[in-house]
C-alpha positions as CSV (number, residue, x, y, z in Angstrom):
1,M,2.0,-2.8,-8.6
2,K,1.2,-6.0,-10.6
3,T,-2.4,-7.0,-11.0
4,V,-4.2,-10.1,-12.5
5,S,-7.8,-10.0,-13.6
6,T,-10.1,-12.5,-11.9
7,N,-12.8,-12.2,-14.6
8,G,-13.4,-15.6,-16.0
9,M,-11.0,-17.2,-13.5
10,S,-12.1,-20.7,-12.3
11,K,-12.4,-21.5,-8.7
12,A,-9.6,-24.1,-9.0
13,D,-7.2,-21.5,-10.6
14,W,-8.1,-19.0,-7.9
15,L,-7.4,-21.5,-5.1
16,Q,-4.1,-22.4,-6.8
17,G,-3.2,-18.7,-7.0
18,R,-3.8,-18.4,-3.2
19,C,-1.0,-21.0,-2.6
20,S,1.6,-19.1,-4.6
21,T,1.6,-16.0,-2.4
22,I,0.7,-14.8,1.1
23,G,-2.7,-13.1,1.0
24,T,-3.5,-10.3,3.3
25,S,-6.1,-12.5,4.9
26,D,-3.3,-14.9,5.8
27,A,-1.4,-12.2,7.7
28,S,-3.2,-12.6,11.1
29,G,-2.3,-16.3,11.3
30,I,1.4,-15.7,10.4
31,L,1.7,-12.8,12.9
32,G,0.1,-14.8,15.7
33,L,-2.9,-12.5,16.0
34,S,-5.8,-14.8,14.8
35,P,-7.9,-16.8,17.3
36,Y,-8.8,-19.1,14.4
37,T,-5.5,-20.1,12.6
38,N,-1.7,-19.8,13.1
39,A,1.5,-19.7,11.1
40,Y,1.7,-23.5,10.8
41,D,-1.8,-23.7,9.4
42,V,-0.9,-21.1,6.8
43,Y,2.3,-22.9,5.9
44,V,0.5,-26.2,5.3
45,K,-2.0,-24.4,2.9
46,K,0.9,-22.9,1.0
47,V,2.9,-26.1,0.7
48,E,0.2,-28.7,0.4
49,G,-2.5,-26.7,-1.3
50,E,-5.7,-24.9,-0.4
51,T,-8.5,-27.4,0.4
52,F,-11.1,-25.2,2.1
53,E,-13.7,-24.1,-0.5
54,G,-16.1,-22.4,1.9
55,N,-19.1,-23.3,4.0
56,E,-22.5,-21.8,4.8
57,V,-20.9,-19.0,6.9
58,T,-18.5,-17.9,4.2
59,R,-21.2,-18.2,1.6
60,Y,-23.5,-15.9,3.6
61,G,-20.6,-13.4,3.9
62,L,-20.1,-13.4,0.1
63,E,-23.8,-13.0,-0.6
64,M,-24.0,-10.1,1.8
65,E,-21.2,-8.1,0.1
66,D,-23.5,-6.5,-2.5
67,I,-26.1,-5.6,0.1
68,C,-23.4,-4.1,2.4
69,A,-21.7,-2.2,-0.4
70,K,-25.1,-0.7,-1.3
71,R,-25.8,0.2,2.3
72,F,-22.3,1.8,2.6
73,T,-23.1,4.1,-0.3
74,E,-26.5,5.0,1.2
75,E,-24.9,5.9,4.5
76,T,-21.8,7.8,3.2
77,G,-22.8,9.0,-0.3
78,L,-19.6,7.4,-1.6
79,K,-19.8,5.1,-4.7
80,T,-18.2,1.7,-4.7
81,I,-17.1,-0.6,-7.5
82,K,-16.0,-4.2,-7.7
83,D,-12.3,-4.7,-8.2
84,N,-12.2,-8.1,-9.9
85,K,-8.4,-8.5,-9.7
86,I,-5.6,-9.9,-7.6
87,R,-3.2,-7.1,-6.6
88,Y,0.5,-7.9,-5.8
89,H,2.9,-6.0,-3.6
90,R,5.9,-4.6,-5.4
91,C,9.0,-6.7,-4.8
92,D,12.7,-6.7,-5.6
93,P,13.7,-7.1,-9.3
94,G,14.1,-10.8,-10.2
95,T,11.9,-11.9,-7.3
96,D,8.4,-13.3,-7.9
97,P,5.6,-11.5,-6.2
98,W,4.8,-13.2,-2.9
99,L,2.3,-10.9,-1.2
100,S,-1.2,-10.3,-2.6
101,T,-4.7,-9.0,-1.8
102,N,-8.2,-9.2,-3.2
103,L,-10.3,-6.2,-2.3
104,D,-14.0,-6.6,-1.5
105,R,-14.8,-3.2,-3.1
106,V,-13.1,0.0,-4.1
107,V,-14.5,3.3,-2.8
108,I,-14.5,6.4,-5.0
109,T,-13.9,9.5,-2.9
110,P,-13.2,13.1,-3.8
111,E,-9.6,12.6,-2.7
112,G,-9.1,9.4,-4.7
113,R,-9.7,5.7,-4.3
114,C,-9.4,3.4,-1.3
115,P,-10.3,-0.2,-0.3
116,L,-13.6,-1.2,1.3
117,E,-13.3,-4.3,3.5
118,I,-16.7,-5.9,4.3
119,K,-16.9,-8.1,7.4
120,T,-20.0,-10.2,8.3
121,V,-20.0,-11.3,12.0
122,R,-22.3,-12.8,14.5
123,D,-23.1,-10.6,17.5
124,V,-21.7,-13.2,19.9
125,A,-18.4,-13.4,17.9
126,K,-18.0,-9.6,18.0
127,K,-18.0,-9.7,21.8
128,S,-14.7,-11.6,21.6
129,W,-13.0,-8.8,19.6
130,D,-9.9,-7.4,21.3
131,G,-10.9,-3.8,20.5
132,D,-13.4,-1.8,18.5
133,F,-11.8,-3.5,15.4
134,P,-9.8,-6.7,16.2
135,S,-6.1,-6.9,15.6
136,W,-6.5,-9.9,13.3
137,Y,-8.4,-7.7,10.9
138,K,-6.2,-4.7,11.3
139,C,-3.2,-6.4,9.8
140,Q,-5.3,-7.4,6.8
141,I,-6.4,-3.8,6.0
142,M,-2.9,-2.5,6.6
143,G,-1.7,-4.9,4.0
144,Q,-4.3,-3.8,1.6
145,M,-3.3,-0.2,2.0
146,A,0.4,-1.1,1.6
147,I,-0.2,-3.0,-1.6
148,T,-2.5,-0.5,-3.3
149,G,-0.7,2.5,-2.1
150,W,-4.0,4.0,-1.0
151,H,-3.5,5.1,2.6
152,T,-7.1,5.2,3.7
153,C,-9.4,2.2,4.1
154,Y,-13.1,1.9,5.0
155,V,-14.5,-1.1,6.8
156,Y,-18.2,-2.0,6.8
157,V,-19.2,-4.5,9.5
158,H,-22.5,-6.3,9.1
159,I,-23.6,-7.7,12.5
160,Y,-26.3,-10.3,12.9
161,G,-27.6,-12.8,15.4
162,S,-30.1,-13.2,18.2
163,F,-30.3,-9.5,18.9
164,G,-31.2,-8.6,15.3
165,I,-29.2,-6.9,12.6
166,D,-26.9,-3.9,12.8
167,F,-23.9,-2.4,11.1
168,E,-20.8,-0.2,11.8
169,I,-18.8,1.9,9.3
170,M,-15.2,2.6,10.2
171,Q,-12.3,4.5,8.6
172,F,-8.6,3.7,9.1
173,H,-5.4,5.3,7.9
174,F,-2.1,3.6,7.0
175,D,0.3,3.0,9.9
176,E,3.7,2.8,8.3
177,D,5.6,1.7,11.5
178,Y,3.1,-1.0,12.2
179,W,3.4,-2.2,8.6
180,K,7.2,-2.3,8.6
181,E,7.3,-4.6,11.5
182,S,4.5,-6.8,10.1
183,Y,6.2,-6.9,6.7
184,K,9.5,-8.2,8.1
185,K,7.7,-11.1,9.8
186,L,5.7,-11.9,6.6
187,E,8.8,-11.8,4.5
188,H,10.7,-14.1,6.9
189,F,7.8,-16.6,6.8
190,W,7.7,-16.7,3.0
191,F,11.4,-17.0,2.3
192,E,12.6,-18.9,5.4
193,N,9.6,-21.2,5.9
194,V,7.5,-21.6,2.7
195,L,10.2,-21.5,0.1
196,K,12.7,-23.5,2.1
197,R,10.0,-26.0,3.2
198,I,10.8,-25.5,6.8
199,P,7.5,-25.5,8.9
200,P,7.2,-22.9,11.7
201,E,6.7,-24.2,15.2
202,P,3.4,-26.0,15.8
203,T,1.2,-24.2,18.4
204,S,-2.0,-26.1,18.4
205,E,-3.3,-29.7,18.8
206,S,-4.2,-29.9,15.1
207,N,-0.7,-28.8,14.2
208,I,0.8,-31.6,16.3
209,K,-1.6,-34.2,14.7
210,H,-0.5,-33.1,11.3
211,L,3.2,-33.0,12.1
212,Y,3.3,-36.2,14.1
213,P,0.3,-38.4,12.9
214,K,1.7,-41.7,14.0
215,A,4.1,-43.0,16.7
216,E,7.0,-45.3,15.8
217,E,6.0,-48.4,17.7
218,G,8.4,-49.4,20.5
219,S,10.5,-46.2,20.2
220,V,11.6,-44.5,23.5
221,I,13.3,-41.1,24.1
222,T,14.5,-39.4,27.2
223,L,12.2,-37.0,28.9
224,S,14.0,-33.6,29.2
225,D,13.9,-31.2,32.2
226,P,11.7,-28.6,30.5
227,V,9.2,-31.3,29.6
228,E,9.3,-32.7,33.2
229,K,8.5,-29.2,34.4
230,A,5.6,-28.9,31.9
231,I,4.2,-32.2,33.2
232,E,4.3,-31.0,36.8
233,E,2.5,-27.8,35.8
234,L,0.0,-29.8,33.9
235,E,-0.8,-32.0,36.9
236,E,-1.3,-28.8,39.0
237,V,-3.7,-27.4,36.4
238,K,-5.6,-30.7,36.3
239,A,-6.0,-30.7,40.0
240,E,-7.2,-27.1,40.0
241,I,-9.8,-28.0,37.3
242,L,-11.0,-30.9,39.4
243,R,-11.4,-28.6,42.4
244,A,-13.2,-26.0,40.3
245,N,-15.5,-28.6,38.8
246,K,-16.5,-29.8,42.2
247,Q,-17.2,-26.3,43.4
248,K,-19.2,-25.6,40.2
249,K,-21.4,-28.7,40.8
250,D,-21.9,-27.8,44.5
251,L,-23.0,-24.3,43.6
252,E,-25.3,-25.6,40.9
253,V,-26.9,-28.1,43.4
254,L,-27.5,-25.2,45.8
255,I,-29.2,-23.2,43.1
256,K,-31.3,-26.1,41.8
257,K,-32.4,-26.9,45.4
258,A,-33.5,-23.3,45.8
259,I,-35.6,-23.2,42.7
260,G,-37.3,-26.5,43.6
261,E,-40.3,-27.3,41.5
262,A,-40.5,-23.8,40.0
263,E,-39.4,-23.2,36.4
264,T,-38.1,-19.7,36.8
265,M,-36.5,-17.8,39.7
266,R,-35.6,-14.1,39.4
267,N,-34.7,-10.9,41.1
268,D,-33.6,-7.5,39.8
269,K,-30.2,-8.8,38.8
270,Y,-30.7,-12.4,37.6
271,V,-33.2,-14.6,35.9
272,V,-32.7,-18.4,36.5
273,T,-34.6,-21.1,34.6
274,Y,-34.7,-24.8,35.3
275,K,-36.9,-26.1,32.6
276,N,-38.0,-29.6,31.4
277,S,-36.4,-30.9,28.3
278,K,-37.0,-34.0,26.2
279,G,-34.8,-36.9,26.5
280,R,-32.3,-37.7,23.7
281,S,-32.9,-40.6,21.4
282,T,-30.1,-43.1,21.5
283,F,-29.1,-46.1,19.4
284,N,-28.6,-49.4,21.2
285,K,-25.8,-50.7,19.1
286,K,-25.3,-53.8,21.2
287,S,-28.9,-55.0,20.9
288,F,-29.0,-54.2,17.2
289,G,-25.8,-56.2,16.7
290,I,-27.4,-59.3,18.3
291,D,-30.5,-59.0,16.2
292,H,-28.9,-57.9,12.9
293,P,-25.1,-58.8,13.0
294,E,-24.6,-58.7,9.3
295,L,-26.3,-55.3,8.9
296,L,-24.2,-53.9,11.8
297,K,-21.0,-55.2,10.1
298,E,-22.1,-53.7,6.7
299,Y,-22.8,-50.3,8.1
300,T,-20.0,-50.0,10.6
301,S,-16.7,-48.3,9.6
302,N,-13.5,-47.7,11.5
303,G,-12.4,-44.1,12.0
304,N,-9.0,-42.8,11.4
305,S,-6.3,-43.8,13.9
306,Y,-5.3,-41.3,16.5
307,R,-2.7,-40.9,19.2
308,T,-3.6,-40.7,22.9
309,L,-1.5,-38.8,25.5
310,K,-1.2,-40.5,28.9
311,I,1.0,-39.5,31.9
312,K,1.8,-41.7,34.9
313,E,4.5,-42.0,37.4
314,A,7.4,-44.2,36.5
315,K,7.9,-47.4,38.6
């Protein structure tokens, strides 16, 4: 297993390194498991470069790693150390490494070493997990175990939100059959999509906007049978949504009428509130433009162009 030290590595070099391989955190998008990203998104990052440098959420997660590692040791009695390296999966002779991982921590156990993956999640986000530990994280830790050759992995989950702070500690073992299937898909993505510069199928609105940002003015193509069927299904769905929205409004009116002038209505099962709220402040752009036309012009900018989908019956 090849390793590269991250001690002294600049953020720019680290981001560049992320583009030269598939990281285990990319696996969930490529495998179609992640609710946040997909294979096309990962492809764009690898081909066009990594632009995301983090936000307050990711910063909080990084700052919590030391605290979580310390708490893990307190709870388990197992020592952890920082890894400070990029680890690469073994590959065929003459082939550049294309699969890598960065470990949050390494756990020292009586049986040997193993990864510690630290996750920081809001309590409301945890409710959307598809199991005790979500599939989009499972593929990541399986990749970590495959790359390191350490067939046990600990996970520390730091949970925070409106219900306070909590944690969970989990232990997982390497699933060779699961990894073999995952590895085939990751390998295909790297060699058939990234290296050949062939994007995978777009599966989200943002993918479509990236792939087809502008229409060729005046161009017309023939609408195919599968697309016609999709349009018919879309019209049915839109009609169902209209019916559901009307039913929703009717039920809300019934409930509001029942609560009347009261602020709260309750029984043993539900608590309903219908409270006063302050009105929103709004900017009267039209009046400001009449009084201060030059200022409005100076401080008004046009947004990026965008495409709008409209469907109507042909005449």
